[in-house]
C-alpha positions in Angstrom: 73.5 98.8 148.9 76.4 96.3 149.9 77.1 99.1 152.6 73.8 98.8 154.2 74.0 95.0 154.5 77.0 94.9 156.0 75.3 97.4 158.8 72.7 95.1 159.2 75.4 92.4 159.9 76.8 94.3 162.5 73.7 95.2 164.3 72.7 91.4 164.6 75.1 90.5 166.9 75.9 86.5 166.2 79.4 85.6 165.7 78.6 82.8 163.3 76.0 84.7 161.4 78.4 87.6 160.9 81.2 85.2 159.5 78.6 83.6 157.2 77.7 86.8 156.0 80.6 88.3 155.4 82.0 85.0 153.2 78.8 85.1 151.1 79.3 88.6 150.1 82.8 88.5 149.6 82.4 85.1 147.5 79.8 86.8 145.6 81.9 90.1 144.9 84.9 88.3 143.8 83.0 85.6 141.4 81.9 89.2 139.7 84.8 91.2 140.5 82.7 93.8 142.0 85.0 96.3 143.9 81.9 96.9 146.1 82.6 94.2 148.5 85.4 95.7 150.0 83.5 97.7 152.0 83.1 94.3 154.3 86.8 95.0 155.1 85.8 97.4 157.4 83.0 95.5 159.4 85.4 92.2 159.2 88.0 94.5 161.5 85.0 95.8 163.6 83.7 92.9 164.4 87.6 91.3 165.3 87.2 89.1 162.5 91.0 90.0 160.9 92.3 86.8 162.2 89.9 84.9 160.1 92.0 83.5 157.2 89.4 82.4 154.7 87.9 86.0 155.1 91.1 87.3 154.7 92.2 85.3 151.4 88.8 86.8 150.0 89.8 90.3 150.7 93.0 89.7 149.3 91.8 88.1 145.9 89.2 91.2 145.9 92.2 93.7 146.2 93.9 91.9 143.5 91.2 92.0 141.1 89.6 95.4 141.7 92.4 97.5 143.1 95.7 96.1 142.1 98.3 94.2 142.9 100.2 96.9 145.4 97.0 97.0 147.2 97.1 93.2 147.3 100.6 93.3 148.5 100.4 95.9 151.2 96.9 93.6 152.7 99.1 90.8 152.3 101.4 92.2 154.4 99.1 92.9 157.0 97.5 89.7 157.2 98.2 88.2 160.7 98.0 84.7 159.7 98.9 83.2 155.6 98.6 79.8 154.4 99.0 78.7 150.8 96.0 80.2 149.4 97.4 83.4 150.5 101.0 83.4 149.3 99.2 81.7 146.0 96.6 84.4 145.7 99.9 87.2 146.1 101.8 85.4 143.8 99.4 84.8 141.1 98.2 88.4 141.3 102.0 89.5 140.4 102.1 87.0 137.5 98.6 88.3 136.0 100.4 92.0 136.3 103.6 90.4 134.3 105.5 91.3 137.3 107.2 88.2 137.1 110.6 89.2 138.9 108.6 89.7 142.2 106.5 86.9 141.5 109.7 84.6 141.6 110.9 86.5 144.8 107.8 85.8 146.9 107.9 82.1 146.0 111.1 82.2 147.7 109.6 83.9 150.6 106.8 81.5 150.8 109.4 78.5 150.7 111.4 80.1 153.8 108.5 80.9 155.5 107.9 76.8 155.6 104.9 77.2 153.5 104.5 74.1 151.0 103.2 75.4 147.6 100.4 73.5 146.1 99.5 72.6 142.1 98.2 76.2 141.6 101.1 77.9 143.4 103.8 75.7 141.1 101.5 76.1 137.9 101.7 80.1 138.7 106.0 80.0 139.3 106.3 77.7 135.7 104.5 80.5 133.9 106.8 83.3 135.3 109.7 81.1 135.2 108.9 80.9 130.9 108.0 84.5 130.6 111.4 85.0 132.1 113.2 83.1 130.2 114.3 81.3 133.3 114.8 77.5 132.4 116.9 76.2 134.7 114.6 77.6 137.4 111.7 76.2 136.0 113.5 72.7 135.6 114.5 73.0 139.3 110.2 73.3 139.9 109.8 70.6 138.0 112.3 68.1 139.9 110.0 69.6 142.9 106.8 68.7 140.7 108.1 64.9 140.9 109.9 64.5 144.0 106.4 65.7 145.8 104.5 63.6 143.7 102.7 66.5 141.7 103.7 64.6 138.3 100.1 63.4 137.7 98.7 66.6 138.5 96.7 67.7 135.3 97.0 71.6 136.4 101.2 71.1 136.4 101.1 68.6 133.4 99.6 71.8 131.5 101.8 74.4 133.2 105.1 71.9 132.3 103.5 71.4 128.4 102.9 75.0 128.3 106.5 75.9 130.1 108.7 73.8 127.5 106.6 75.2 124.6 107.4 78.5 125.4 111.2 77.6 125.0 110.5 76.1 121.2 110.7 72.8 123.0 107.7 71.2 121.9 109.2 67.8 121.2 110.0 67.8 125.2 106.3 68.9 125.7 104.9 66.6 123.7 106.8 63.5 125.4 105.4 64.9 128.6 102.1 64.6 127.0 102.3 61.2 125.7 104.0 59.6 129.1 101.4 60.9 131.6 98.1 59.4 131.8 94.6 60.6 131.5 94.3 64.0 130.1 91.2 66.5 131.1 90.2 69.4 128.8 92.7 71.8 129.9 95.5 69.8 129.3 94.6 68.6 125.5 94.1 72.1 125.2 97.5 73.3 126.2 99.1 70.6 123.9 97.0 71.7 120.9 98.2 75.5 121.9 101.8 74.5 121.9 101.7 73.1 118.5 100.2 76.4 117.1 102.8 78.1 118.8 105.3 76.0 117.3 103.8 76.1 114.0 102.7 72.5 113.6 99.4 73.0 112.3 98.9 69.3 111.6 99.8 68.0 115.0 97.4 70.5 116.2 94.4 69.1 114.2 95.8 65.7 114.9 95.5 66.4 118.5 92.1 67.5 118.4 91.0 64.6 116.6 92.8 62.3 119.1 91.4 64.1 121.8 88.0 63.8 120.6 88.4 60.2 120.2 89.5 59.9 123.9 86.5 61.0 124.9 87.4 64.1 126.3 85.1 67.2 125.0 86.8 70.2 124.1 85.5 73.5 125.3 85.6 77.1 124.0 89.4 77.6 124.5 90.2 74.3 122.9 88.4 75.8 119.9 90.2 79.4 120.0 93.6 77.4 119.7 92.4 75.3 116.7 91.3 78.3 114.8 94.8 79.7 115.0 95.6 76.6 112.9 93.1 77.3 110.1 95.4 80.5 109.4 97.4 77.9 107.5 95.4 75.3 106.5 92.5 77.3 104.8 89.0 78.6 104.9 87.5 75.4 104.8 89.4 73.9 107.6 88.1 77.2 109.5 84.7 76.4 108.5 84.7 72.8 109.7 86.3 74.0 113.2 83.0 76.3 113.3 80.8 73.5 112.4 82.3 71.4 115.2 81.7 74.2 117.5 78.1 74.5 116.7 77.6 70.5 116.1 79.1 70.1 120.2 76.9 73.2 121.3 79.9 75.0 122.9 78.7 78.6 124.0 79.5 80.9 121.6 80.9 83.2 124.4 83.0 86.5 123.3 86.4 85.0 123.5 85.0 82.3 121.3 83.4 85.0 118.7 86.6 87.0 118.6 88.7 84.0 117.3 86.2 83.4 114.9 85.9 87.4 113.5 89.5 87.1 113.4 89.6 83.9 111.1 87.2 84.9 108.5 88.7 88.1 108.4 92.0 86.9 107.7 89.9 85.0 104.6 88.3 88.3 103.2 84.8 86.7 104.5 83.7 89.8 106.6 80.0 88.9 105.9 80.6 85.8 107.9 82.7 87.7 110.6 79.4 89.9 111.0 77.5 87.1 111.1 79.5 86.0 113.8 79.8 88.8 115.9 76.0 89.6 115.5 75.0 85.7 116.7 74.5 86.6 120.5 74.4 89.9 121.9 77.4 90.1 124.1 80.4 92.0 123.1 83.4 93.4 124.7 86.5 96.0 123.6 88.3 92.8 122.0 85.5 91.7 119.8 85.3 95.4 118.6 88.4 95.6 117.9 88.7 92.6 116.2 85.8 93.4 113.7 87.7 97.1 113.0 90.8 95.4 112.2 89.5 92.6 110.0 87.3 95.8 108.0 91.0 97.4 107.8 92.9 94.2 106.6 90.0 94.0 103.8 90.6 97.7 102.8 86.7 98.3 104.4 88.0 101.5 105.7 84.6 103.4 106.0 83.1 100.4 107.4 85.8 100.0 109.8 85.3 104.1 111.0 81.2 103.1 111.4 81.9 100.1 113.6 84.4 102.4 115.9 81.6 104.6 116.1 79.0 102.2 116.6 81.2 100.9 119.7 80.9 104.3 121.0 77.3 104.6 120.9 77.4 100.8 122.6 78.9 102.7 125.6 82.1 100.7 125.2 85.1 103.0 126.3 87.7 102.3 123.5 91.0 100.7 125.4 94.9 101.6 123.8 94.5 98.2 121.4 90.9 99.6 120.0 92.7 103.1 119.2 95.8 101.0 118.0 93.5 99.7 115.9 91.6 102.8 114.6 94.6 104.5 114.0 96.0 101.9 111.8 92.7 102.5 110.0 93.7 106.3 109.5 97.4 105.5 108.5 95.8 103.1 105.9 93.5 105.8 104.3 96.1 108.4 104.9 93.5 110.9 106.8 95.2 112.9 108.8 91.8 114.1 110.0 90.2 111.4 111.1 93.7 110.4 112.7 93.3 113.7 114.6 90.1 113.2 115.9 91.2 109.6 117.1 94.0 111.5 118.9 91.6 114.3 120.3 89.7 110.9 122.0 92.9 109.4 123.3 93.6 112.7 125.2 90.0 112.8 126.8 90.3 109.0 127.6 93.7 109.7 129.0 95.5 107.2 127.5 98.1 109.9 125.2 101.1 108.2 127.7 100.1 104.5 126.6 103.2 103.3 124.6 101.0 101.2 122.3 98.9 104.3 121.5 101.7 106.3 120.9 103.3 104.0 119.0 100.3 104.2 116.6 100.2 108.0 116.8 103.4 108.3 115.6 102.7 106.1 112.4 99.8 107.6 111.9 101.1 111.4 111.9 104.5 109.5 110.0 102.1 108.6 107.3 99.5 111.2 107.2 101.1 114.6 107.9 103.5 116.6 105.8 105.1 117.8 109.3 107.3 115.4 111.3 107.1 117.4 114.0 103.6 116.0 115.0 105.5 112.6 115.1 108.1 113.9 117.3 105.7 115.6 119.5 103.7 112.5 120.5 107.3 110.9 120.6 108.1 112.8 123.4 104.7 112.9 125.1 105.2 108.6 125.8 106.5 108.3 129.1 108.6 105.0 128.7 109.2 104.7 124.9 110.1 101.4 123.6 111.9 99.8 120.5 109.2 100.3 118.5 108.3 104.1 119.1 111.8 104.4 118.1 111.5 102.4 115.0 108.2 104.1 113.8 110.1 107.5 114.6 112.9 106.7 112.6 111.6 105.3 109.6 109.4 108.1 109.7 112.3 111.0 109.4 113.8 108.4 106.5 110.7 108.1 104.7 110.1 111.9 104.7 113.7 112.5 103.4 115.4 113.5 106.6 117.6 110.7 106.4 120.6 112.3 108.3 118.2 113.1 111.0 116.8 109.8 110.4 120.5 108.4 111.4 121.0 110.5 114.8 117.8 109.2 116.1 119.0 105.7 115.4 122.3 106.5 117.2 120.5 108.5 119.7 118.0 105.5 120.5 121.1 103.2 121.0 123.1 106.1 123.5 119.8 105.9 125.5 120.2 101.9 126.3 117.9 100.7 123.9 119.1 98.3 121.5 117.4 97.4 117.8 115.5 94.5 117.0 115.2 92.7 114.2 112.4 94.9 113.2 114.1 98.3 113.7 116.5 97.1 111.4 115.0 95.9 108.7 112.6 98.8 108.7 115.6 101.3 108.7 117.3 99.3 105.9 114.0 99.4 103.9 113.7 103.3 104.5 117.2 104.1 103.7 117.2 101.6 100.7 114.1 103.6 99.4 115.8 106.8 99.8 118.9 105.4 98.1 121.5 105.7 101.0 123.9 103.4 100.1 126.7 104.1 102.3 124.3 104.4 105.4 123.3 100.6 104.5 126.7 99.4 104.1 127.2 100.9 107.7 124.3 99.5 109.1 125.0 96.2 107.6 128.5 96.1 109.2 126.9 96.9 112.4 124.3 93.9 111.9 127.1 91.2 111.2 128.9 91.9 114.5 125.7 91.0 116.3 123.6 88.3 116.2 120.4 90.1 114.6 122.2 89.2 111.1 121.0 85.9 111.9 117.2 86.9 111.8 115.4 86.5 108.8 113.6 89.3 108.7 116.8 91.4 109.0 118.4 89.2 106.3 115.4 89.5 104.2 115.6 93.1 104.2 118.8 93.2 103.1 118.4 90.9 100.1 115.7 93.2 99.3 117.9 96.4 99.1 120.9 94.8 97.3 118.4 94.0 94.9 116.6 97.2 94.5 120.1 98.9 93.8 120.9 96.4 90.6 123.4 94.5 93.0 121.9 91.0 92.4 125.3 89.0 92.8 125.3 90.4 96.7 121.8 89.6 97.3 122.1 85.8 96.5 125.4 85.8 98.4 123.3 86.8 101.1 120.3 83.8 100.1 123.0 81.5 99.9 124.2 82.1 103.3 120.6 82.1 105.5 120.2 79.3 107.7 116.4 79.4 106.8 114.8 81.1 103.8 111.2 81.6 103.5 108.2 82.9 101.0 109.5 86.6 101.8 112.6 86.0 100.6 112.1 84.4 96.9 109.4 87.0 96.6 111.3 90.1 97.4 114.1 88.7 94.7 111.2 88.0 92.1 109.5 91.3 92.4 113.0 93.5 92.1 113.6 91.0 89.3 110.6 91.7 87.2 111.1 95.6 87.9 114.4 95.2 86.0 112.9 93.1 83.4 114.9 90.0 84.6 111.2 88.2 84.3 112.8 84.8 82.9 115.2 84.8 85.9 111.9 85.6 88.6 110.3 82.5 86.9 113.6 80.2 87.9 113.0 81.4 91.4 109.9 79.1 91.2 112.3 76.1 91.1 114.2 77.1 93.9 111.3 77.6 96.1 110.4 74.1 95.4 114.0 72.7 96.4 113.9 74.7 99.6 110.1 73.2 100.2 108.8 76.2 100.7 105.3 76.5 99.2 104.6 79.3 96.9 101.9 82.2 98.6 99.9 84.9 97.4 102.2 87.2 97.1 105.1 85.3 94.9 101.8 83.7 93.0 101.2 87.5 92.0 104.8 88.5 90.9 105.6 84.9 89.0 102.3 85.9 87.4 103.6 89.5 86.4 106.5 88.0 84.8 104.9 85.2 82.8 103.1 88.5 81.3 105.7 90.8 80.6 107.8 87.5 79.0 104.5 86.9 77.3 104.8 83.2 78.4 101.0 82.3 78.7 101.5 78.5 79.4 103.9 79.2 82.3 101.0 81.7 83.4 98.2 79.2 82.9 100.1 76.5 85.2 100.6 79.0 87.9 96.6 79.8 87.5 95.9 76.1 87.9 98.2 75.9 91.0 96.6 79.2 92.6 93.0 77.3 92.1 94.2 73.7 93.6 96.4 75.7 96.6 93.0 78.3 97.0 95.0 81.1 96.0 92.9 82.1 93.6 90.6 84.4 95.5 93.3 86.8 96.8 92.8 90.1 95.3 97.0 90.0 94.4 96.5 86.9 92.5 93.4 87.7 90.7 94.7 91.2 89.4 97.9 89.2 88.4 95.6 86.8 86.2 93.8 90.1 84.4 97.2 91.6 83.6 98.4 88.2 82.7 95.2 87.5 80.4 95.0 91.0 79.3 98.7 91.1 78.3 98.7 87.9 76.2 95.7 88.2 74.2 93.4 86.1 76.6 90.8 89.2 76.9 88.0 87.1 77.9 89.7 85.0 80.5 90.9 88.3 81.6 87.1 89.3 82.3 86.7 86.4 84.1 89.1 86.7 86.5 87.7 90.3 86.9 84.1 88.7 87.6 85.9 86.4 90.3 86.3 89.6 92.3 83.6 90.8 94.4 84.6 94.2 95.0 87.2 95.4 92.5 89.8 97.6 93.6 91.8 100.3 91.5 94.5 97.8 90.1 91.5 95.6 89.3 89.6 98.4 87.1 93.3 99.2 85.5 94.5 95.7 84.6 91.1 95.2 83.0 90.9 98.6 80.9 94.3 98.3 79.9 94.2 94.7 79.0 90.9 96.2 76.6 92.8 98.6 75.6 95.8 96.7 74.1 93.7 94.1 72.6 92.2 96.7 70.3 88.5 96.8 72.5 88.4 100.3 72.6 84.7 100.7 73.2 84.7 97.9 75.6 87.7 99.7 77.3 85.8 103.4 77.4 82.7 101.5 78.7 84.5 99.8 81.6 86.1 103.1 82.4 82.2 104.3 82.6 81.3 101.3 85.0 84.2 101.7 87.0 83.0 105.3 87.8 79.7 104.4 88.9 81.0 102.1 91.0 82.7 104.5 93.4 86.2 103.8 92.3 88.0 107.2 91.9 90.5 106.8 88.4 94.2 107.3 89.2 97.1 108.2 87.0 97.5 105.0 85.6 94.0 104.6 84.7 94.1 107.9 82.4 97.2 106.4 80.7 95.0 103.5 79.6 92.3 105.8 78.6 94.1 108.3 76.9 96.0 104.9 74.8 92.5 104.0 73.9 91.7 107.3 72.5 95.0 107.1 70.5 94.6 103.3 69.3 91.0 104.6 68.8 91.8 107.8 66.6 89.4 109.7 69.0 91.3 113.2 69.2 88.7 115.1 70.7 87.7 112.4 73.2 91.3 112.1 74.1 91.5 115.9 74.8 88.6 115.8 77.2 89.6 112.7 79.3 93.3 114.8 79.9 91.3 117.8 80.7 89.4 116.4 83.1 92.3 114.7 85.0 93.0 117.8 86.7 89.5 119.8 86.4 87.6 117.1 87.8 89.9 114.3 89.5 92.6 116.6 90.7 95.5 114.6 89.3 98.6 116.2 87.6 99.1 115.1 84.4 102.8 113.8 84.5 105.3 113.4 81.3 103.8 110.3 80.0 100.3 111.6 80.1 101.7 114.4 78.1 103.5 111.9 75.6 100.1 110.3 75.0 98.8 113.6 74.4 101.0 114.7 71.6 100.5 110.9 70.1 96.6 111.5 70.1 96.6 114.8 68.6 99.5 113.8 66.0 97.5 111.0 64.7 94.7 113.2 64.2 97.0 115.4 62.2 97.1 118.6 64.5 101.1 118.8 64.5 101.2 122.3 65.4 99.0 121.5 68.4 101.2 118.5 69.4 104.3 121.0 69.0 102.5 123.5 71.2 101.8 121.1 74.0 105.4 120.0 73.9 106.4 123.5 74.3 104.0 124.7 77.1 104.0 121.9 79.3 105.4 121.8 82.7 108.0 119.4 82.2 111.4 119.5 80.5 111.1 117.6 76.8 112.7 113.7 77.0 113.6 111.8 73.6 110.1 109.8 74.0 108.3 112.6 73.5 110.2 114.0 70.4 110.3 110.4 68.6 106.4 110.0 69.1 106.0 113.7 67.6 108.6 112.6 64.6 106.6 109.7 64.1 103.1 111.7 63.9 105.3 113.8 61.2 106.5 110.8 59.1 102.9 109.6 59.2 101.4 113.3 57.9 104.6 113.9 55.7 105.3 116.7 57.6 109.2 117.4 56.5 109.8 120.9 58.2 108.4 120.0 61.6 109.8 116.5 61.5 113.2 118.3 60.7 112.9 120.7 63.8 111.9 117.6 66.0 114.4 115.8 65.2 117.2 118.2 65.8 115.5 119.2 69.2 115.4 115.3 70.3 119.2 114.9 68.9 120.1 117.7 71.0 119.3 115.9 74.1 120.7 112.2 73.0 122.9 113.1 69.7 123.7 109.1 69.8 120.2 107.9 69.3 119.7 106.1 66.2 115.9 106.2 66.3 115.2 110.1 65.1 118.0 109.1 61.9 116.1 106.2 61.1 112.5 108.3 61.4 113.9 110.9 59.1 115.0 108.5 56.5 112.2 106.8 56.4 110.4 110.4 56.1 112.3 111.3 53.2 112.0 107.9 51.2 108.2 108.0 51.8 108.3 111.8 50.2 110.2 110.8 47.3 113.3 112.6 48.6 116.0 109.7 48.1 119.1 112.2 48.3 118.0 113.2 51.8 117.7 109.6 52.6 120.8 108.9 51.5 122.6 111.8 53.1 120.7 111.0 56.8 122.4 107.7 56.0 125.7 108.7 55.3 125.8 110.9 58.5 124.5 107.4 60.7 127.5 105.8 59.2 129.6 108.5 59.9 128.7 109.0 63.8 129.3 104.9 63.7 125.4 104.7 64.7 123.6 101.1 64.2 119.6 100.7 64.8 119.6 98.0 67.7 118.5 94.7 66.3 115.0 93.6 67.3 114.0 90.6 69.6 111.1 88.6 69.3 110.5 85.3 71.3 107.9 82.7 71.4 107.6 80.1 74.6 107.5 76.7 73.1 106.9 73.9 76.1 108.7 75.7 79.0 111.4 77.3 77.0 111.7 80.5 75.6 113.0 81.1 72.0 114.7 84.3 71.3 115.2 85.4 67.7 116.8 88.2 65.9 116.3 89.9 62.6 117.9 87.9 59.7 119.9 85.7 62.3 121.0 82.0 61.0 122.3 80.4 64.7 118.9 78.8 65.8 119.4 75.1 65.0 116.4 75.0 62.8 116.9 78.2 60.7 116.8 76.4 57.3 113.7 74.7 58.1 112.2 78.0 59.2 113.5 79.6 56.0 112.1 77.0 53.6 108.1 77.4 55.5 108.4 81.6 54.9 109.3 80.5 51.4 106.7 78.1 51.2 104.3 80.6 52.7 105.4 83.0 49.8 104.6 80.8 47.2 101.1 79.8 48.6 100.9 83.9 48.6 101.2 84.0 45.0 98.4 81.1 43.8 96.1 82.7 45.6 96.5 86.3 44.7 97.6 87.8 47.7 99.7 91.0 46.8 102.2 90.4 49.2 106.6 91.3 48.9 109.1 90.6 51.5 110.8 93.7 51.0 115.0 93.3 51.8 115.6 93.6 55.5 112.4 92.9 56.3 112.4 89.7 54.5 113.5 87.9 57.6 112.5 89.9 60.7 112.4 88.7 64.4 108.8 88.6 64.5 108.4 86.8 61.3 110.9 84.1 62.3 109.2 83.4 65.7 105.7 83.3 64.1 107.0 80.5 61.8 109.2 78.7 64.5 106.1 78.7 66.7 103.7 77.3 63.5 106.5 74.4 63.3 106.4 73.4 66.5 102.7 73.7 68.3 99.7 71.5 67.7 97.6 72.4 64.5 94.8 74.3 66.6 97.0 76.3 69.2 97.4 79.9 69.2 100.9 81.5 68.7 101.9 84.0 71.2 105.0 86.1 70.1 106.4 89.2 71.6 108.4 91.6 70.2 110.6 94.7 71.8 109.9 97.0 69.1 106.9 98.2 66.3 105.7 95.6 64.1 106.3 96.7 60.8 103.9 97.1 57.9 105.4 93.9 55.9 105.5 91.4 58.6 101.8 92.6 59.6 100.5 91.7 56.4 102.8 88.3 56.2 100.7 87.5 59.4 97.6 88.3 58.1 98.0 86.4 55.1 99.0 83.0 57.0 96.0 83.6 59.1 93.8 83.3 55.9 95.8 80.7 54.7 95.4 78.5 57.8 93.2 78.5 60.8 95.8 79.3 63.3 95.7 82.3 65.8 98.8 84.7 65.9 99.2 87.3 68.8 102.3 89.5 68.4 102.7 92.0 71.1 105.0 95.1 71.1 105.0 97.3 74.0 101.8 98.2 75.1 99.9 97.3 72.3 98.7 93.8 71.0 98.2 92.5 67.4 95.5 89.3 67.3 95.8 87.8 63.6 92.6 85.9 62.5 90.9 84.9 59.4 93.3 87.3 57.4 92.2 90.0 59.7 94.1 92.2 62.8 92.3 93.5 66.1 94.4 97.1 65.1 92.1 96.9 62.0 95.5 97.8 60.2 
């Protein structure tokens, strides 16, 4: 149609009309980026208008927009006359293309030609200076701006603010903003953007308030920058910014919709994100990508995939960002089939050589495929692999157990002239750490010490994690102490590793370290501290963390809510655990496992089994951890047949291979049900080598059912594995005593003494006002020992008065759990619940003691032994024992 219009123009031989028509066509095509407009170039030449500067500048702009910078440069070089618009047009084309070095060379040529730059030229040059790291060049440009009287120009003020911000000199940018006169929307927005870039979130929001007070209307780009600040300030700030957008009637274009979708996705509000995206019919590739990424971040993988399909139906061709996003979804889903389908689409689209798509493909194949050759093949197909490509491949080889090849790739990367960045080093450290490659990481540590990467916080955090994982806490702390700056990741890493090592009290002390460093506790560190409180049984600390999470808005995060379920479940507050569970919108496998485990350990067996059914109905597939809790519930509830049924369903229905821990539970279930021969058969036929734990489990069952021959055989098998484990001798001694074989009991104790074996003393601890008090059986080192012992004797006297048949038998008289409980009763308010943790099983006499105590006084006592809780109330225990 444009070609026909051009022909009609030629046929009308009127010079002024021809110029005007060509100008209008080119202007229209420029405004709408219509490449058909280039057809005017031919009529311009035929009509002898190729000397017309205005037409040429329009053609230059159209070539740059629609045909790339190379075609534009060719046209520029052929232009007979050039003005400031021409030079600015080609210079800005290079800037937009990311070719900043050439842009600066063009600027030098412009000055040599004698043409003076305008504010738009200089603004583009400043952009290239910041991108190239040419600070001195940029300050020379600022000098030229001042000399030529451009220092009050809003375009250049915005450019200089952006220039200083990119170099991290926000104070200088702010001073420049303050010292100059009236500012327009662009300048205000640029200053807000600078503060967001420097993570000065409060200052960014205050600037917006000042902007509104100054009577300057914010535009859609202002709000895009403000939404970036809301990522730290929380959902309520984001909603407030959204409200201002609506109140001010700012047009909700695609860029602004994308920013809102990103904000709501970050705060797990996908319903609101979808509502925003559907509020207007306009969609582009970035908005679709934001939706797919949002679903992926919130583990809503099916919706991410369906969104990708919907985008295809809408007619939008996926770009490299979109392919990278959906490939990330397939990596998170561990779906090789989906990844391969997307890979085929990538090939059809012709993006297989794109480095960002290639990197996403490498990551997908590394995580989803058993064959690393797939990832290597993609890597070899990338035209110019970057440091991320190498990092993904190196980490992938390490994760697949090919550590030597991984190290060779690292060497090859450096020999190829690509220096590793902080992400490369930290990724390799984590991969090698997971593979327990101590020598290689020590070599890598030596390498980074010699480079400036050692000062990078990501590398330092990776080293802290590595040393802590290997149990080298002193080395980890040494790195922490030398760090110029620490963050939440530093301390969260330490806390989680300490939890894994059982150093829960040390993990909680990290809260003080974070406070001293003025580092906010985030959702991940909160989850680690809640885990430490749960395992330590310090319910008061856990409740304080719960209060903090509510005040700071962290209580909506999955990790925090799951941590609360775990805390309250392990501390006997099962109703609080259920309340935390109900606050989760869509419970994941960790949420369900936490609740089932809590119900089981608290003795709510029917509820635990019912919750398991609810979990399956909700569509969440049980995993190996789920079945440990379910088998434990069947054991505690003496449900032998049901336990066998669940064990068999693991492989037959859910395709889960039982591990050794599952077989230990199965032996316990059969042993409790008196089916000792079947239990022994399980031990002999299971696909694992028996360990001492499973033999001790079977031996306890033999003791309960007084099966001496099988007990002796089991003890013999266990002692062959660990001849120095006193538990086998003690269990046998107790069995002989219960069965009236006192001479055998004496002989077993004599063997123990000859081997110089002693039972490890049991420990119990109780938290009183932020301090944990530890007790050992029979100890008298505690400063209030006499008071504790007197109280025990007082209780004994009361038992006799009320006719309770209780007698403290020998060594059980001052067991650690009894000392801890009485100390708790003496040091807590009259209605407070006593929480005690014991590192071994509670004995029968202490169990009766606590039942009688709660019969005498209206107090609840909760004692946790391993994963099982005993909740004593009004003379009864939750275990029904």
